[in-house]
C-alpha positions in Angstrom: -39.4 5.8 17.1 -38.3 8.3 14.4 -35.1 9.1 12.6 -32.5 6.8 11.1 -31.5 3.3 12.1 -27.8 2.2 11.9 -26.4 -1.2 11.1 -22.9 -1.3 12.7 -20.3 -3.8 11.6 -17.0 -4.9 13.0 -13.7 -4.4 11.1 -10.4 -6.0 12.0 -8.7 -3.9 9.4 -9.3 -1.4 6.5 -10.0 -4.2 4.0 -12.7 -5.7 6.3 -14.2 -2.2 6.9 -14.5 -1.6 3.1 -16.0 -5.1 2.6 -18.6 -4.3 5.4 -19.5 -1.0 3.8 -20.0 -2.6 0.4 -22.2 -5.2 2.0 -24.5 -2.6 3.5 -23.1 -1.5 6.8 -24.1 2.1 7.8 -21.0 2.2 10.1 -18.0 0.2 11.2 -16.0 0.1 14.4 -12.3 -0.5 14.2 -9.5 -0.9 16.7 -6.7 1.7 17.1 -3.1 0.8 17.2 -3.2 0.6 21.0 -5.8 0.6 23.8 -8.5 -1.4 22.0 -10.4 -4.2 23.7 -9.3 -6.6 21.0 -5.5 -6.3 21.1 -5.2 -8.6 18.1 -7.3 -6.3 15.9 -5.2 -3.1 16.0 -4.7 -0.6 13.2 -2.4 2.3 12.4 -3.8 5.7 11.7 -3.3 5.3 8.0 -5.6 2.2 7.9 -8.3 4.0 9.9 -8.1 6.9 7.5 -8.4 4.6 4.5 -11.5 3.1 6.0 -13.0 6.4 6.9 -12.4 7.9 3.5 -14.1 5.0 1.8 -17.1 4.9 4.2 -17.7 8.7 4.0 -18.4 8.4 0.3 -21.6 6.6 1.3 -22.3 8.9 4.3 -21.4 5.8 6.4 -19.4 6.3 9.6 -16.3 5.0 11.3 -15.9 4.7 15.0 -12.6 3.9 16.7 -12.4 1.6 19.8 -10.2 2.9 22.5 -12.1 1.0 25.1 -9.5 -0.4 27.6 -8.5 0.8 31.0 -5.4 2.9 31.0 -2.5 3.4 33.4 -1.4 7.0 34.2 1.7 6.6 32.0 -0.5 5.8 29.0 -2.9 8.8 29.1 -0.7 11.2 27.2 -0.3 8.7 24.3 -4.1 8.1 24.3 -4.8 11.8 24.2 -2.4 12.3 21.2 -4.1 9.4 19.3 -7.6 10.9 19.9 -6.5 14.1 18.3 -5.2 12.2 15.4 -8.5 10.4 15.0 -10.4 13.7 15.0 -8.1 15.2 12.4 -8.7 12.3 9.9 -12.4 12.5 10.3 -13.3 9.7 12.6 -17.0 9.9 13.5 -16.9 8.7 17.1 -14.7 7.3 19.8 -15.8 4.2 21.9 -14.2 4.4 25.4 -14.3 2.6 28.7 -11.9 4.6 30.9 -13.5 7.7 32.5 -10.0 9.1 33.0 -10.0 10.1 29.3 -12.7 12.6 30.1 -10.2 14.6 32.2 -7.9 15.1 29.2 -7.9 17.8 26.6 -10.0 16.1 24.0 -11.2 17.5 20.6 -15.0 17.7 20.0 -15.2 14.2 18.8 -18.5 12.3 19.6 -18.1 10.0 22.6 -19.6 6.5 22.8 -19.8 4.8 26.2 -18.5 1.2 25.7 -20.6 -1.7 27.0 -17.5 -2.3 29.2 -18.8 0.6 31.3 -21.6 -1.7 32.4 -24.5 0.3 31.1 -27.4 -1.6 32.6 -29.6 0.9 34.4 -31.5 4.1 33.4 -29.5 6.0 36.0 -26.2 5.0 34.6 -27.2 5.7 31.0 -28.6 9.1 31.9 -25.4 10.0 33.7 -23.3 9.3 30.6 -25.8 11.4 28.6 -25.5 14.3 31.1 -21.7 14.4 30.9 -21.7 14.6 27.1 -21.8 11.2 25.6 -23.5 11.0 22.2 -24.3 7.3 22.5 -24.4 4.6 25.1 -23.8 0.9 24.2 -26.2 -1.2 26.3 -25.3 -4.3 28.3 -26.0 -7.5 26.4 -27.8 -8.9 29.4 -30.7 -6.4 29.2 -34.3 -7.5 28.3 -36.6 -5.6 26.0 -38.5 -4.3 29.0 -35.3 -3.0 30.6 -34.3 -1.3 27.3 -37.8 0.3 27.0 -37.4 1.7 30.6 -34.0 3.1 29.8 -35.3 4.8 26.6 -38.2 6.3 28.5 -35.8 8.3 30.7 -33.0 9.3 28.2 -32.6 11.0 24.9 -29.1 9.8 24.1 -28.5 7.3 21.2 -28.7 3.7 22.3 -26.7 0.9 20.7 -27.1 -2.8 21.3 -25.5 -6.0 20.1 -27.6 -8.1 17.8 -25.2 -10.8 16.6 -22.0 -12.7 17.4 -20.0 -14.1 20.2 -21.3 -13.5 23.8 -19.1 -12.9 26.8 -20.5 -15.1 29.5 -19.4 -12.5 32.1 -21.1 -9.1 32.3 -19.1 -6.7 30.1 -16.4 -4.8 32.0 -17.1 -6.9 35.1 -15.2 -10.1 34.3 -11.9 -10.6 36.0 -11.4 -14.3 35.6 -8.7 -14.0 32.9 -6.7 -11.5 34.9 -7.1 -13.4 38.1 -5.7 -16.6 36.5 -2.8 -15.3 34.5 -2.7 -11.5 34.6 -4.3 -11.1 31.1 -7.1 -8.6 31.6 -10.2 -8.4 29.4 -10.4 -4.8 30.4 -7.0 -4.3 28.9 -7.8 -6.1 25.6 -5.9 -9.3 26.6 -8.6 -11.7 27.6 -7.3 -15.3 27.6 -10.9 -16.6 27.2 -11.0 -19.0 30.2 -14.8 -19.2 29.5 -14.0 -21.4 26.5 -12.0 -24.0 28.4 -13.0 -27.4 29.9 -14.6 -27.6 33.3 -16.2 -30.1 35.7 -18.8 -29.4 38.4 -19.6 -31.0 41.7 -21.9 -30.2 44.6 -20.6 -29.2 48.0 -20.8 -32.7 49.3 -18.3 -33.8 46.7 -20.7 -35.5 44.2 -19.5 -35.0 40.6 -22.3 -33.8 38.4 -20.6 -33.5 35.1 -17.0 -33.6 33.8 -14.8 -32.2 31.1 -17.3 -30.0 29.3 -17.1 -26.3 28.2 -19.4 -25.2 31.0 -18.9 -21.5 30.7 -19.1 -21.3 26.9 -22.1 -19.6 25.4 -23.8 -19.9 22.0 -23.7 -16.9 19.7 -26.2 -14.1 19.8 -28.8 -13.8 17.0 -31.5 -11.2 17.4 -32.7 -11.1 13.8 -36.2 -12.1 14.9 -36.4 -9.2 17.3 -35.1 -6.2 15.3 -38.5 -4.6 15.0 -39.1 -5.0 18.8 -35.7 -3.4 19.5 -36.6 -0.4 17.2 -39.8 0.0 19.0 -38.0 -0.2 22.3 -35.8 2.8 21.2 -32.6 1.3 19.9 -30.8 3.5 17.3 -27.8 1.3 16.3 -27.6 -2.5 15.8 -24.2 -3.9 16.4 -22.6 -7.0 15.0 -19.8 -8.4 17.2 -16.6 -9.7 15.6 -13.5 -7.5 15.3 -11.4 -10.7 15.0 -13.6 -12.2 12.3 -12.6 -12.6 8.6 -14.1 -11.0 5.5 -16.6 -13.8 4.6 -18.1 -13.7 8.1 -18.5 -9.9 8.1 -19.9 -9.7 4.6 -22.3 -12.6 5.1 -23.6 -11.3 8.4 -23.9 -7.7 7.4 -25.7 -8.6 4.2 -28.1 -10.8 6.1 -29.0 -8.1 8.6 -29.1 -5.4 5.8 -31.9 -7.3 4.0 -33.7 -8.1 7.2 -33.5 -4.6 8.5 -34.4 -2.9 5.2 -37.7 -4.8 5.1 -38.6 -3.5 8.6 -37.5 0.1 7.9 -39.7 0.2 4.7 -42.7 -1.1 6.7 -42.2 1.4 9.5 -41.3 4.4 7.2 -37.8 4.7 8.7 -34.5 5.4 7.0 -31.2 3.7 7.1 -28.3 5.8 8.4 -26.2 5.8 5.2 -26.7 6.0 1.4 -26.4 3.6 -1.5 -28.0 0.5 -2.9 -26.5 -2.9 -2.3 -26.4 -5.7 -4.8 -25.4 -9.2 -3.7 -24.1 -12.1 -5.7 -24.9 -14.6 -3.0 -27.7 -15.5 -0.6 -26.7 -14.5 3.0 -27.0 -17.1 5.7 -25.5 -16.7 9.2 -25.3 -20.5 9.6 -22.7 -20.6 6.7 -20.0 -18.7 8.6 -18.7 -19.0 12.1 -21.3 -19.8 14.8 -21.7 -21.9 17.9 -25.4 -22.2 17.5 -27.6 -19.3 18.2 -29.5 -17.8 21.2 -31.5 -14.6 22.0 -29.8 -14.5 25.4 -33.1 -14.0 27.2 -34.0 -10.7 25.4 -37.7 -11.3 25.8 -37.3 -12.3 29.4 -37.5 -16.1 28.8 -34.6 -17.8 30.4 -33.2 -20.8 28.6 -30.1 -22.9 28.3 -27.7 -20.5 26.6 -24.6 -22.6 26.7 -22.6 -24.2 23.9 -21.0 -26.6 26.4 -20.1 -29.4 24.0 -17.7 -27.2 22.1 -16.5 -23.6 21.9 -15.7 -24.0 18.2 -17.9 -23.2 15.2 -20.4 -25.9 14.2 -21.6 -24.1 11.1 -24.7 -25.5 9.4 -26.4 -28.8 9.9 -26.1 -30.9 6.8 -27.5 -34.3 7.7 -27.0 -37.6 9.5 -24.7 -40.4 8.3 -26.7 -43.1 6.7 -24.1 -45.6 5.5 -20.3 -45.9 6.0 -18.0 -47.5 3.5 -14.3 -47.9 3.4 -13.6 -44.6 1.7 -16.9 -42.7 1.6 -20.2 -42.1 3.5 -23.7 -41.2 2.5 -26.2 -39.0 4.4 -29.9 -39.5 5.1 -30.9 -36.5 2.9 -29.8 -34.5 -0.2 -26.9 -32.1 0.4 -24.8 -29.6 -1.5 -21.4 -30.6 0.0 -18.5 -30.1 -2.4 -14.7 -30.4 -2.7 -12.7 -28.6 0.0 -15.6 -28.1 2.4 -14.9 -28.6 6.1 -17.2 -30.9 8.0 -17.4 -31.7 11.7 -19.3 -34.0 14.1 -19.3 -35.1 17.7 -17.5 -38.5 18.4 -18.5 -41.1 20.9 -16.7 -39.1 23.6 -18.6 -35.9 22.8 -15.5 -34.3 21.4 -15.8 -32.3 18.2 -14.0 -33.9 15.4 -13.6 -32.8 11.8 -12.2 -33.4 8.3 -12.1 -32.0 4.8 -14.2 -33.2 1.9 -11.9 -34.6 -0.8 -14.6 -35.0 -3.4 -18.3 -35.7 -3.9 -19.7 -38.2 -6.4 -23.5 -38.2 -6.5 -24.6 -39.0 -2.9 -21.1 -40.3 -2.0 -18.9 -38.1 0.2 -15.2 -38.9 0.2 -13.6 -37.3 3.3 -9.9 -36.8 3.9 -10.2 -38.9 7.0 -12.8 -41.6 7.8 -12.0 -41.8 11.5 -15.0 -41.4 13.8 -17.6 -41.4 11.0 -20.3 -43.8 12.0 -23.9 -44.3 11.2 -26.3 -41.8 12.9 -23.5 -39.2 13.4 -24.9 -35.7 12.9 -22.8 -33.9 10.3 -22.2 -30.1 10.2 -20.4 -28.0 7.6 -18.2 -25.6 9.4 -16.5 -24.3 6.2 -18.3 -23.8 2.9 -15.4 -23.4 0.5 -17.3 -22.1 -2.5 -19.4 -19.7 -0.4 -16.4 -18.2 1.3 -14.3 -18.0 -1.8 -17.1 -16.1 -3.5 -17.3 -13.6 -0.6 -13.6 -13.1 -0.5 -13.6 -12.3 -4.2 -16.1 -9.5 -3.7 -19.7 -10.7 -3.9 -21.3 -7.4 -2.5 -21.5 -4.2 -4.5 -22.8 -0.8 -3.4 -23.7 2.2 -5.6 -25.2 5.6 -5.1 -28.2 6.3 -7.3 -27.5 9.2 -9.7 -29.8 10.9 -12.3 -28.3 12.9 -15.1 -30.0 15.6 -17.1 -28.8 17.3 -20.3 -30.5 20.7 -20.4 -30.4 23.3 -23.1 -29.7 26.9 -22.3 -29.5 30.0 -24.4 -25.7 29.7 -24.5 -25.4 26.0 -25.1 -25.9 22.8 -23.0 -25.5 22.0 -19.4 -25.1 18.6 -17.7 -26.7 18.3 -14.3 -26.2 15.4 -11.9 -28.3 14.8 -8.8 -27.6 11.9 -6.4 -29.9 10.2 -4.0 -29.1 12.6 -1.2 -30.1 15.6 -3.3 -26.6 16.7 -3.9 -26.3 18.4 -7.3 -23.4 19.3 -9.6 -23.4 20.7 -13.1 -21.0 21.1 -16.0 -21.3 23.4 -19.0 -20.7 21.9 -22.4 -19.4 24.6 -24.6 -19.4 24.8 -28.4 -22.1 25.2 -31.1 -25.3 23.2 -30.9 -25.3 21.1 -34.0 -28.6 19.2 -34.7 -27.9 15.5 -35.3 -28.6 14.0 -38.7 -29.5 10.7 -37.1 -31.5 11.7 -34.1 -32.2 8.2 -32.7 -28.6 7.3 -32.9 -27.5 10.5 -31.3 -30.0 10.2 -28.5 -28.7 6.6 -27.8 -25.1 7.8 -27.9 -25.8 10.5 -25.3 -27.6 8.1 -23.0 -24.9 5.4 -23.4 -21.9 7.7 -22.8 -23.4 9.6 -19.9 -24.5 6.6 -18.0 -21.2 4.8 -18.4 -20.0 5.3 -14.8 -19.6 1.7 -13.7 -16.1 2.3 -12.3 -17.3 5.0 -9.9 -19.4 4.9 -6.7 -22.5 5.9 -8.7 -25.1 4.0 -10.7 -27.0 6.0 -13.3 -30.3 4.3 -14.3 -31.7 7.4 -15.8 -30.4 10.0 -18.3 -33.0 12.7 -19.3 -32.9 15.2 -22.1 -34.5 18.7 -21.9 -33.5 20.1 -25.3 -35.4 21.6 -28.2 -33.7 19.3 -30.6 -31.4 16.3 -30.5 -27.8 17.5 -31.0 -24.7 15.8 -32.2 -22.2 15.5 -29.4 -18.9 13.5 -29.9 -18.4 10.6 -27.5 -15.1 12.3 -26.3 -17.1 15.5 -25.3 -19.7 13.5 -23.5 -17.1 11.4 -21.7 -15.1 14.4 -20.5 -18.3 16.1 -19.3 -19.4 13.0 -17.4 -16.0 12.6 -15.7 -16.0 16.3 -14.7 -19.6 16.0 -13.4 -18.7 12.9 -11.3 -15.6 14.6 -9.9 -17.5 17.7 -8.9 -20.4 15.7 -7.4 -18.0 13.7 -5.2 -16.5 17.0 -3.9 -20.0 18.4 -3.2 -21.0 15.2 -1.4 -18.0 15.4 0.8 -18.7 19.1 1.7 -22.3 18.3 2.5 -21.6 15.0 4.5 -23.6 15.0 7.7 -21.3 15.2 10.7 -21.8 15.4 14.4 -19.8 17.3 17.0 -19.5 16.0 20.5 -17.3 15.9 23.5 -17.3 15.8 27.3 -19.4 18.3 29.3 -17.4 19.1 32.4 -19.9 19.4 35.2 -20.8 18.0 38.7 -23.8 15.8 37.8 -23.8 13.1 40.5 -22.8 9.6 39.6 -25.5 7.1 40.6 -23.1 5.3 43.0 -21.4 6.8 46.1 -19.0 4.0 46.5 -17.0 2.1 43.9 -15.3 -1.2 44.6 -12.7 -2.7 42.3 -15.5 -3.4 39.8 -15.7 0.4 39.2 -12.5 -0.1 37.1 -10.7 3.0 38.3 -7.1 2.4 37.2 -5.6 5.9 36.9 -5.6 9.1 38.8 -7.6 11.0 36.2 -10.5 8.5 36.5 -10.4 9.0 40.3 -10.5 12.7 39.8 -13.5 12.4 37.5 -15.6 10.2 39.8 -14.8 12.3 42.9 -16.0 15.4 41.1 -19.2 13.6 40.4 -19.8 12.8 44.0 -18.2 9.3 44.5 -16.9 9.2 48.1 -14.9 5.9 48.3 -13.0 4.5 45.4 -11.2 1.2 45.4 -8.4 0.6 42.9 -9.1 -1.5 39.8 -8.2 -5.2 39.8 -5.4 -4.4 37.2 -3.6 -2.3 39.9 -2.3 -5.7 41.2 -5.3 -6.6 43.4 -5.4 -10.1 44.9 -8.7 -11.5 43.8 -8.7 -14.6 46.0 -12.1 -15.0 47.5 -13.6 -12.3 45.3 -16.3 -12.5 42.6 -14.3 -12.8 39.3 -17.4 -13.2 37.1 -21.0 -12.3 37.3 -23.3 -13.7 34.6 -27.0 -14.1 33.7 -26.1 -17.6 32.5 -27.3 -20.2 35.0 -25.3 -23.4 35.1 -28.0 -25.2 37.0 -30.5 -24.4 34.3 -28.0 -25.4 31.6 -27.5 -28.8 33.2 -31.2 -29.4 33.9 -30.8 -29.0 37.7 -33.0 -25.9 38.1 -36.1 -26.7 40.2 -37.0 -23.2 41.2 -36.9 -20.7 38.2 -39.1 -18.2 40.0 -37.9 -18.8 43.6 -36.0 -16.0 45.4 -34.4 -18.6 47.7 -31.0 -19.3 46.4 -30.1 -22.8 45.3 -27.2 -24.5 46.9 -23.8 -23.4 45.7 -21.8 -25.6 43.3 -18.1 -26.1 42.9 -16.5 -25.5 39.4 -13.2 -27.2 38.6 -10.9 -26.2 35.7 -8.5 -28.5 33.9 -5.7 -27.9 36.4 -7.9 -28.8 39.4 -8.4 -25.1 40.5 -11.7 -24.7 42.3 -14.3 -21.9 42.1 -17.4 -21.4 44.1 -20.6 -20.7 42.2 -23.3 -18.7 44.0 -26.8 -18.6 42.4 -29.1 -15.7 42.5 -32.4 -17.5 41.9 -35.3 -15.3 40.9 -32.9 -13.2 38.9 -31.5 -16.3 37.1 -27.9 -15.2 37.5 -24.8 -16.5 39.2 -21.4 -15.4 40.6 -18.1 -17.2 40.1 -15.8 -16.8 43.1 -12.1 -17.5 43.0 
């Protein structure tokens, strides 16, 4: 694997995007005002431009998500928005709807959303052949499957490495739409996977009741980054466009440190510039998480579920040792403090929580004592001081700059060179007057020229190439330094690496001849696209108003039998008996198991 490796962060808004860049992200992805797969994380053009302008200073990139299915009446608005993205310098467009490829688009790099169900070499190669610059892989893929895809394609590959997991295969989950008309493919998922369910066998025997049976733990592939690089992944993506600044900064900083150590060992480069300094120790357990899983990346199938709660557990703190009237003690030392949030499972397996009022020695005084009993496992799901520090700006990013003061026949010249080899220079006019106190003058020159703390640069080195040490007033040095920084920023901008892209209109055959409703063809332009690429039969998307009764509304690699300890045949190709899933209203779903593949279908 050669080239640069990208750490890609989520941004719910411009402020979060800026925080992510400062924490070390090489790129961010941010939702547009409309047509993004997280409807609650939409942004006007002005906010996206603000994020892009800031990121570009560090040669970092901004990608816009326009990754929902569109109705015909929406295509013109989408086309107009895409042109606006291109005009403000957006670096890429993440899309799901193939109908967009039939529009008059600018040469903006296209990124195939994971909602396009990119799970085979044939599918990925097709998107490459029609002009996509990057393909976002399905979360369900194993390392072996990623290696096989890379062996057959040259396109950039992006994969998720951290954050919430959709239990259904991306772009192929119709459960929310089937139940209430809110489609995940339209950015409106109601998250039925995080609700309570019960399950029984076909004979009516209840197996378990009132548990979050479709809720998954969060993804964490920190231990597999090097394997993923070797497998051919170019971009590592953190999920979370609805997450707050502390979550994004903490997670980005953690993966920045982890990834940098691997890149140094392998002789690879990060995809942006600048050095990050942190005023905290990053730890993913300290911000939102439901516990972690690798989701079978290595091929080992395990219990991926977070079935006791869909809420954040945070970090394990200890076990209740003693309970008094107004306080408790734990079985080990801890660093809990005032305003922390703590949680625990009560006797009914429900997650309960409270706030810490104060801590005195080993005594913890909660706001509420209800449910706190000896042997309760205590988690901290909100670290007040940690999050307050991150919100205040605990990550700093600077570009390394070296400054040289050189003598010429006509006077002095100030030269600045940044870490990307961009160079600017400023002439210092006037007579060259040797300094009476040379040590003092040399120190003044170094101090004034390196005083750039309020800029994007950090100058650890000022060099002098002069025959003598000259007297230069501080005002002259300051003016020359400001002019140098201004010019260098302009030169950096003009030299910023950029990538052109766009759809290649051709007749490369799509790897499928027939598309069911899972092909997600919602508009006439998408139908035109697929027919030109050889698809013979096309069923309309579910969002056209399709009745999904009796149809598969979710396919997942998560196995409920394995989660509940009922799997007796992990390698068998003979399917286990179906189960019946019941939601809180009594609605029933049939679960069909694909043993051998360790997958299941949920049928309405």
